[in-house]
N, C-alpha and C positions, 0 to 999 in steps of 0.2 A: 925817837920811834926807830923800830927795826926796819931795815932795808929788805924789801921784798922785790920780786922779779915781775909779779903780774899786776894787773890794774883791773878796775871794774867800773863800768859807766852805765847809769841809768837816766833816761830823759823822758819827760811827759809833755803832752800838748794840751793839758786842761782837763779837769773833770767835767764831763758833759759834751766835750767836743767829739765829733765822729771818728771812728776807728779808720775811716778813709784817709785820715791825715798821718796815719802811722809811717808812711813814707817820709814825711817831713821830719818826724822823729828819728827815723833811721839815718837820713842824711846828717841830722845834727850830732848823733852819736858818733858817726864816722868822722865828723869834723873834730870832735874831742879826741878820737884816737890819733888823728893826724897831728893835732896840737901836742899830745903827749910824746909823739915820736921827736918833735922839734925840742920841747921844753921840759918834759917830764914833770911838769907842774900841774897838779890837780886842780888848782883854781883856774889857771889859763884854759885848761881843757874844758871845764865846766862852763866858762864864759864863752868859748868858742861854739860850744853846742847852743847855748842861749841866743848868740848873735844869729846863728843860723836860722833858728825859729822866729827871731824878731824880723828877719829879712824874708821870711817865707810869704808873708801877706795873708795867710789864711788863719793864723793863729791870733788870738787876742793879746798881742804884744808887739812893740815896735811898729812896723810899717802896716800892721794889721789891726791895731788898737781900735777898740769901739768908740764911736763918736759919742760925745755927751748929747743931752737932748736938744741943745741948741743947734745941732746939726754942723757945728763948726769946730768946737773945742775937743781936743783929745787930751786927757790927763793919764800919765803913765807913772807906774812905780817899778822899782827893780832893787835887787839886793845881791850882795856877794858875802861869803864867809869861809875862811879855811882854818886849818889847825896850825898854820903859821903866825896867826894873830891878825890876819887881814879881815877887815869888816867894814863895809860901806854900803849905803843905800840911798836912794832918792824917792821922793813921793810927790805926786801932783805935778810932775815936770811936764812942760809942754814944749813942742817945737824942736825936740832934739832927735837925732838919729841913734838907734841902739842904746837905750837908757841904761842897760847893763854894763856898758863900757863907761858911762858916766858914774855909775855906783862904784865901780873899780877905781876910778880916779878920786872919789870921795875918800876911799880907803888909805889914800896917800896924804890926806889933810889931817889936822888935829881932830876933825869931827867923824862922826860915823853916819850921820843922816842929814841930808839936806832936802828941803821941801820947797815946791811952788816957784816963786819968782827968784828966790835966792839960789835954788838949784839951777835955773835958767841963766842966771847971772854968772854962776860958777862955770857953767858949760861955756858960755861966750868968752869968759876970762881965759879959759885954757885952750880955746880954739877947737871945741868939740864940734862935730858936724851938725847942722841943723837938718830938719825934716819937717816939712809942712804939707807935703802932697796928701790928698785924700783920695783913696783908691775906690774903684766901683764896688769892690766887696764891702768895704766899710760903709759906703753909702747905702747899699741894699740892706745890710744888717740894720743900720739906723732906720730905714724906711720901714722895715718889719716891726721894729720896737714901737715906732710911732702909731702904725697901724693897729697893733694890739692894745696900746694905751687907749685908743679911741673906743674899743670895744669893752666887753665885760670879760675879764679874764682873772684867773686865780692869782693871789699874792704870791710873791717869791717864796719858795719853800723855806721854812725856818723863821719867817718874819710874822709876828703875832699881829692880831687885829689891833691890839693896843698900840703897836708900834707906828700904826698909820697916823698916830697923833702928829707925826713930824710933817704931815701934809701942811700944816699951819706955817711950817718954815721952808716949804718947798721952794727952791730958787729958780725955777723955770716957768715960763708962761705956758704951761701944759698941765693938764689934769693928771693927778697921780693914781695909777692903778697897775701895779707891777706885773709884767708878763711872766708867766711860770718858766719861760725858757731863758729868762734874762741872763745876759753874759756874765760869768763870774770866773771864767777859766784863765789860768795862768800858764806859762811855760816855765820849766824848770829842769835842772840837770844836777845830779850828784856824782862824784867822782872819788874813787880811791886810787891814788897815784902809785907808781912803782916803788916809790920810797916810803909808802905806808901813810903818807899824809892825806886827809880828806878835805874835800870842798863841796860847796853848794852855790848855785846861782840861779835866780829867779827873775822873771819880768812879766809884767802885765799891763794891759791897757784898762784895767779897773772894771767895774760893773756897769751894766746898762740896764735900766736907767738908775742913776743916783743923783744925789746932791752934788753940785760943784765943790771941790775940795774933799770929797770922800777918799779915805784911805782904807784899804782892807788889811789882809794879813801879810801880803808880799814884802813889804819893807820893814816888817815887825819882828826883829829877832826873837826866836823861841816860839813864834806862832806859825809864820809861813816857812821858816828855815832854821837850821841849827847844824853846826858842825863841832865835833869834839873828838877826843882821843879814840873813841870806839866806833865812830862813824859820822855819815852826814844824812840828814833827812830833809825833804822839801814836801810841802803841802799844796793842795790846790782845791778850790771850791768856793763856798760863801764865806768871805773873810770874816763877816760879822759873827759867824758860828765858830769859826776856826779859832779866833783870838780868845774866846771864852774858855777853851780847853789848853791854851799854849800848846797847841797840838804837836808842833815839831819838837819841842823840848821834852814833852811828855813822852812821846814815842822814844826819843833818844834815852831818856831815863830807863825805860823798859829794856832797851838794848844793852844799856850799861850794866843793868842788873842780871844779864844773861839770858834774857828771853830770846827765842828764835826769831829771826827777822820777819818771816811770814807771819808768825802769830802776833808780833808787835803791830805790824801794819794793819792787820785785820781788827785787832783790839782798837786801834786808833780810829779806823773808820767806823767801827761799831759804836762808838761814843755818840754818833749822830742819828737823828731820825732818818730812816731810808729815804725820805723825800728831799733831804738836804744833800746836794751833790757835793761829794768830798773824795779826795784821792791822795795817796802818799806814794812816794818813792824814797828808797834808802840804800845805801851801801854800808857794809860793815867790814871788819878785817877778813871774813870769810864768805859773806853773802852779799847779794844784789837782788833786789826786788821791787815790784810795783803793786799796789792794790787800790781798787776804787769800787764805789757803790754804783757808778755810772760807767758808761762807755768813756774810756780814756785813752787816747793814742799814746803810745809810748814805745820805747825801744831799750834794749839792754845789750851791752857787749862786755864779755868777761874774759879776760886773758889770765889763765891760771898762773 
């Protein structure tokens, strides 16, 4: 890849999250800038941004991850990828701090994805920090979901009536009727480094409510994230819908074919029913942008 002088960073705090969280995204983007000044590594910068949002407490990731319906379990997913060949992800991991850093550690193993108890054992083996504290913010969000489950509320957008057949397999002692606002947000960052390399990092606390063991798009390469020679793309929204379109790789393909970035992101979002929350961020060799059909906190820093 050709050496360049500038860089580009875009971060998001989840489709459907309030724009009041923009400040958290701005801090995250600044963390990425500071990391670039130290390492000039696009992946380390993307990870630094995501760590900042995992530690914020307001986003559905890391310390702010949504509680499962048992009111005690937190299952998290995270992923990283860059154009130097580094690829790692974790799914349904519990009890760890900064799952994006665990995903980065997986990239140094022979594997690309570890899940559940295996991911937790790997974390313990390498001395990865634990995190089991449940914040007031998480408890309040959980209580809201439980209250709405007790009433008559619409199903999650994009989920058909037929899909409710999985009520038979529901693994909580709670009736199933999905709240319309159900959490589905992710945090993510895409970076073009000063050397022309691209990277992406994602983290999420999953969706609420969901079956235990549910995995969305965040740790699935080509669905929630993709990085290649022409750019990096990160998606956010309802993972069950995003994976059906291999959204990140599909949008990357349009970029690769020469489509302007803003148009590629809009086209990607337009694949979905407007009722389905979905958002995209991406960087290319010359552009950096974000697009969503819902409020989506985000920040962008471009150094030409």
